[in-house]
C-alpha angles and dihedrals in degrees: 000000000000122000098258094048090047092051092047091051091048091051091049094047093045098041090117089070127069124229087250091056090051090050092049090049091051091051091047093051092047091050092048090054093045090055092047097253130127131222087248089058089054092049091051092047090052092048091052092047092050092048091049091049090050091052092046090051091051090048091050090056088062089062097053128087136180115250112246090212104049107001094243118141109266122211129217118235130178119244135193090029097108138018090262095056102050113137102186090248107085091196092067112101103171142013129209107220127196109216093204103113091211092054112026091174111178132193118193115206138183098211128120120237089256091054091049090050093047098044096039121216 
């Protein structure tokens, strides 16, 4: 394959990527090499990061609950762990908060994270 045909095929095959993306990729690959890493190292790092994010997302689902008042997703927040989060009941450890501004339903609880995880919502 001569040079012009090869370049034309490359441009056609890589049309999904902008010239800027090609330039950034070139810089990335050069920097990997300069630091002593391989492209395979980068692929493995990305795989591990994605797997960790998937696990964290699954864990985050444990700490969500549906509001009994409006069916919004409530979020769990710690309380009594700083001067700004004091509730007046030192036994409270967490609060379920509904983010719906028309609802704002809250449920204070005294469970640990492990108890919340074990018991479910």
